[in-house]
N, C-alpha and C positions, 0 to 999 in steps of 0.2 A: 459203945461206939458213939451213940448219939450224944452222950454226955461229953465225950471228948471233943466232938465237933462243935458243940455249943460253947465250950470253953475256948476253943481255938477261934471261932468266929467272934466271940466277945473280946478276946485279946486283940485280934486284928482290928476290930472296930475302935478300941481304945487307942491303939497305936496310930491309926489313920487320923483320928480326931486330934490327938496330940500333935502330930506332924503338921496338920493343917493350921492349927493355932500357932505353932512356932513359925511357920512360913508367913502367916498373915500379919504378924506383928514384928517390926524390925527389932533386932537385938542391939543395935547401936544407933546413935543419933545421926541424923543426916544434916549436912551443911551445904549451903549454896556454894557453887564453885566461885572461887576468887574473892572470898569474904575479906581476906587480909590484903588483897591487892587494892591499891588506890585507884580511883577512877582515872580514865585517860586524861593526860594533861593537855594543855593547849597545843603543844607541838605534835602530839599524836593525832588530835582532832584535825589539825591543819593537814597532816599527811593523808588522812582518810579523805578529806575534802578534795585535795589535789588528785588523788587516785580516781575519785568519782568524776571529777571534771575531765580528766584525761581520757577516761573510758567513754564519757559522753561525747567528747570531741571526736574520738576515733569512730564511734558509732555513726556520728553525723557524716564523717568522711565516707564511710561505707554506704550509708543511706543516700548520699549525694550521687554516688556512682550508680546505684540501683535506680534512682530517679532519672538519671540521664538515659539509662537503658530503656526505661518505660517511655520516655519522650521519643526515643528512636522508634519504639514500637508504634506509638501514636502516628508517627510520620508514615510508617509502613501501612497502617490501617487507612490513612488518608489516601495513599496511592492505590491501595486495593479498592477502596470505595469509589475512587475516580474511574477505575477500570470497569467496575460493575455498573456505574451510571452510564458509561459509554455503551456498554452492552445492551442495557435497557433502552437507551435512546435509539440504537440501531433496530431494536425490535418494535419501535414506534410508540413506546410508552412516554407518558408525560413525567419527566423527572425534574421539573423545575423546583419542587419542594426539596428534593434530595440535593440538588445543586446548591440551593441556598444554605441548607444545613451543613453541607461540606465546606462551603466558603466560610461560614462562621467557625467551623471546626479548625480550618487552616489558620484563620486569624487568631483563634485561641491558642493554637500551637505556638505561633510566634510570640504571643504574650507570655506563654508558659516558659518558652526558652529564655526570654529576658529575665523572668523571675528566677529561673533556675541558675542563670549566670550570676545574678545577684547573690544567691546563696553560695555559689562557688567562689565568688570574690571575697565573701566574708570568711570562708574557710582558708582561702589563700592568704588573706591578711593576718589570720590567726592571732588577733589581739589578745594579749594575756597568755599566749602560749609561745614557746620557743619553736625553732624550725623542726625540732624532733618531736613536737607534740606534747612536750612537758610544760606544766604550768609555771609561768614566771611571775604572774600577778593574779592572786585568787579572785579579787573583785572584778577585774577586767575580764578574766577568763569566764567567770560566771555570767557576766553580761553578754559576752560573745556567744556562749553556748545557748543562752535564751534567745538571742536575736537570730542565730542560725536556725534554731528550732522553729521559731515563728515564721521565718522566711520560707523554710521548707514546707511547713504546714500550709502556708498560703499557696505555694506552688501545687501541692497535692490537691487542695480544694479546687483550684483552677482546672487541674487535670480531670478530676472527678466530674466537675460540672460540664466540661466540654464533652466528655465521653457520654455522660447521661443525656445531654441535649441531642447528640448525634443519634444515639440509640432510640430515643423517643421519636425523632423524625423518621427513622427507618421503620419503627413499629406503626406509626401513623400511615406511612406510605403503603406498607403491607396491608393494613386494614382497608384502606381506601381502594387498593388495586387488587384485592383478593378475587379469585375467580368466582363468578356467580354460579350458584348451584342450579342445575337443570332439573326439570321435572321428569324428563325421560332418562331411564337408565341406559 
């Protein structure tokens, strides 16, 4: 019986090694996909460029809407901050630093709205694009997409700076007006 098991185990080992070798090495040659196909012609490249420009233009339309919503949120933050400053003033706190920061924030919002409107005007003019958002002139559309992107980035930087400055002013106010620890519990 032991002899029979040895032969069976040896045979199984040979079959497994043979199978592994057959699977490890391909039995046919591999070819890259599309070897016989010619590279895309100028017309196909133009079509791809148009698709990308149209997609970028549409993304910028969506981003403009989101940016407008964020500007509205900034206005609500301004109103909320004004209410909080009034509350603190009624409690007898010195809020002059907060009032100055809020005035700067409100001025920044006005400048942001102007910059946002510039971006909206660029999208409305849609130079290089038809009314349906399709590319009519690739070069003009490419320039338009870049100009809109730069304008929206400028607006976003302005928004971030205004929010950061207001936040820093609030943190400084909190630090300077934090309750003093008492020695008696």
